[in-house]
N, C-alpha and C positions, 0 to 999 in steps of 0.2 A: 583539575576539572575545568580550568578556565578555557582552554582550547576546545574542549568538548561542548561546553555550554555555548561558546561562541558559534560553533559549527551547527548546533541544534537550532540556534536563532536564525542563522543564515538559512537554513533549509526551509523555514517557514516565514522568512521575512516578506514584507510587502504583500503582493498578490500572487506569488509563485507557489509551486507545489512540486510534488514528486512524480516522476514517471516510472512505474514499476515494469521493467522489462527483464524480469528475473525468472521467467518461465523455465522449468526444468526441460531437459531434452525431450522427455516423453510428452510433456504437456505441450511444448511447442510443436512437436511433430503431429500430435493429434489435431491441433488448430490448422496446421498445414494441410493435412489430409482432408479435412472438411472444406477447405478452400481450393482444393485440387492442386496443390504446391507439392513438389517432390520433397520428400523428407530426408534431407541430407545436411551434413555440417556445413557445406558451402552454401546451401540455400539459407540456412539459419543465419550465417555470417552476412550474406548479402541483405537480408531483411534487417538485421541489426544495424548495418552500415546505413541503410536507408533512414532508419530513425535517427541515428546519432548525427547525421550530416543534414538534417532538415534545417533550412534556413529560418533563422528567427526563433528557434526553439528555446534558447536561453532567455528570451524575453518572458516566458511563462513558466519555465521549468528550472527549478534550483538544483535538483539532484536526480540522478537515475540509479535505480537499484538494478544491479547486473547479476548474472548467474556465473558460475565458475568458468564455464566454457567461454562466456562472452568477455570476461575480464582479461582473457588470454588472447583474444582474437584481434585482428587488424583489418583495416580497409584494403581494397584491392591493391593500392600502391605501396602496401607494407606499413603504413602509418598505424601504430597501435591505437586501438579505440580509446585507451586511457588518455593518450595525447590529444585526440580530438575532443574528448569531454573537457580536459583541462583547459585547452585553447578557447573553448565556447564559454568558459567562466562557470561551468556546471560541476557540482560536486559528485564524485563516483562513490557508490555504495554497493554492498554485496549481500546476497542472500546466503545465510550460512547453515540453516537447518538442512537435514537430509530427508525431510518429508514426514508425513503423518502415517503411522503405522497402527495396526489394530492394538487396542489396549487390552492386555490379558485379563480375562475374568469379567470383561464388560462389553457384551455384544453391542455392535452399533457405535461404539465410541473409539476415539483415536488418541494416541500420544505422539507428539512430535519428537523425533530423534536427532541426534547430531552432536551431543555433548562430548562424546569420546573424541580426543584429539582436537577439540575446538580451540584451546589456548594457542596451539601452534599455528593453526590455520588463521586465526585472527591476526597474529603477529605477521605472518606471511602476506596477508591481504593489506595490512597497514603499510608495509614496506613496499608493496606494489602501488600504493596510492589511494586505496579506499579510505574513506573518512567516516563512514557509518555502516551499520550492518542491519540486517533484518531477520527475524525468527518469527514464524507464524504457527499458531496453534489453532486447532479447529474444534468447535463445540457444536455438536449436533443436538437438535431439538426433536423429541419424540415421546412416546409413551414411557414415562419414568426417566426421561433423559433431559437434561444432562445430570449425571450423577455427581456426588461430591467428590468421589475418587478421580473422575476425569477432570473436573475443574481444578482440584488441588494438584494433580500430577502435572498438568500442563502449566499451571501458574508457577509451580517450583522450577520447572525447566526453563521457563522464560525468565525467571529471576536470576537463575545460575548463568544463563546465556549473557544477560545484561551485565552482570558483575564481571564476567570474562571480557566483555567488550570494553568496558571502562578501564580494566586493567590494561588493555592493549591500546587505549587512546581513541577508541571508536564510539561514536554516538550509537546507542542502542535503539532501534525501532522495534518496539514490542507490539506484536499483533495477535491478540486473542479474538478470533473470528467466530461469532455465532452465525451459523450457517442459514442461508434462506431456503434451503430445501424443506419442503413440507407444506402443510396448510395451517400452520400455527398463527395466532393472532399477534398484533402488534404488542398488546399488553404481555403476552407470553414471551415474546422476544425481549421486551424491556426487563422483565423479571430476570431471565437467564443472563442477560448482558450485565446487568447490575451485579449479580452474584459473581460472575467471572471477573469483572474488574475489581471488586472488592478484594478477591482472593489474589489477584495479580499484584495489586499495590501492597497487600499485606506481605507477600513474599519478597517483593522488591525491598522493602524496609528491612526485613529479616536478613537479607544478603547485603545490606549497606550500600545499596545502589543509590547514587546521587540523582535525584529526579530532574535537575536542570540539565542533565545529559541524556534524558529519555524523551523520545517522541512515541506517543501512543497511537497506534494504528488500528482503531476499532471499526466494527461495523456500525452503520446507521441503524436506528431502531425501526425494524420493518417487519410487516407480516411476512409468512411464507409465500413463496411464489405461486403456490396453489391455493392460497387463501382467497375467498370470494370477495372479502373486504380490503380494498386497496386504498390507503389513506391519501390525503392531499399532501403536497409538499410542506405546507405549514404544520400539519399534524405530525409529520416525520420530524420536522425541526423542533417542535415543542417536546416530543418524547425523547428525542436524542440528547438535547441539551439538558433536560431535566435529569436524565440518567447520568451524564457526565458529571453534573454538579454534585449529585449524591455520592459519587464513587471515585472521582479523580482528584487527587490533591492539586492545590493551585501551584505548587512549586514545579509541576510537570512542565517541560519545555514547550509542549504543543500537542495538537491533535492533528493527525493526517488520515482522513477517512479512506478506507478501502471501499471499492465499488461492489464487490461481491456478487457479481451477476447482474447488476442493474444495467439498463441501457445507457448509453452516454448521455442522453437527453435527461433522463430521469435523475441520474447521478448529479449532473450539473444543476438542475432545478432544485434538488433537495439541499445541496450544499449552498446555493444561493439563498434559499429561505432561511438557513441558519444564520448566515452572515447579515442578511438584511433585517431580521428580527432582533438579533442579539448583539450586532455591531461589535463583534469579538476583535480584539479582547476588550472586555468590559466586565462590570460587576456580575452580570448574568453569565458570561462565559469568559473567565479569566485567562484563558489560553487562546492562541491563534487557532482558528478552525480551517484547516487546509485539506489538501488531497494528496492521495498516493494511489493513483489509478493505473490499472493495467489495460484491460479490455476496453473499459470506458473511454479510453484515449486511443487505443491502438486498432480496435477492431475494424473501423471503416477503412483505414489505411491498408490493413492486411487484405481486405476483400478487394480493394481497388488494385492493389499491386499484383496479386495472384501469381507471384513468382516471375513476372515480366518486367525487365528493366525499362522497357518502353512506357510502362505506367508509373515509374518511379516519381516523377515530378507531381503528378496528380495525387498520388498516395501521400506524398510529404504535405501537400496543401491540406489534405483531409486530416492528417495527424496534427498539424498546427492549428487547424480550426478547432478541434476538440480541446487542445491545450488552452487555446485563447478563451473558449467558452468557460472553462474551469477557472482560469485566471479571473474572468469577469465575475464569476460566482463568489470568489473570495471577497470582492468588493461589494457584493450584493447588487451587482449590476447586470447579471445574466437575464436574458429574456428569450422566450421561444421564438421570437422573430429572427434571432441570430441564426437559427437552424435554416430558416427560409432563405435569408439573404447571404448566409455564409460569411458575415462580417465579424 
């Protein structure tokens, strides 16, 4: 466990965080289509090369979460992406679940699949150079949702995945995401998130998972996107840290929040409020409070690039700016003026 615990600490050390670039082929192609970009493997490769060769990225990003296609790709000159990542001093990770599918007998709910053959895949990814992995479960809110069956099934799968990760020498990023879809209140999200987290850590204990080799990737406590009541950043910070304190053991290596459909600016502001108010790690928040964002870092760069290499440098500057904003948020030093000045 010593190496895994050290890796977990490195991933959340200082004011750095994780860049999630693990979109599946289908998800990536949908985003490309909305941006008017051709949906081909070569276009995906070029976009990922743009991200990984962004100058200065390693100053803000400690690890990147890759997709199976990405971990096997190379830049135009043939240099494998893994070598580029290693040369930058960034740790490579890998998404290993195979997606959320309908949960039989429970309309509107999902179970994440991918446990079959996972042991062999994890050992293969470790041999390739990956040092951490990620598995995402999705919890929907609605009339009578989430059910105990959905929470328990996903918690069990997350724990089995984490145990297999540690067997293979990989840090496990455990992601139980309570979705923002709907018009639910902040209090409703808080209740469901606490239920999910308690179930996850109960299952992690049952599967003998060492928590110093686990990074939790939770949602922030937020109302639904359609809710008329949208809280301040401080209110989100208070509710989120309170929920974590109730449900997350202090032995856990750290917290790396997902953005979950928030804008880049809101995600940075809310992360900043947590670190400014609770000065993590502290008695109030005993774990590092970091980030593992995808769209909240990538989206401006994707829109600027638009599939044209002539826009590459400008897109990289936009990507770095969002990473820098989140790095500042980890220090409690982010301010909206950064969005105006681009500093």
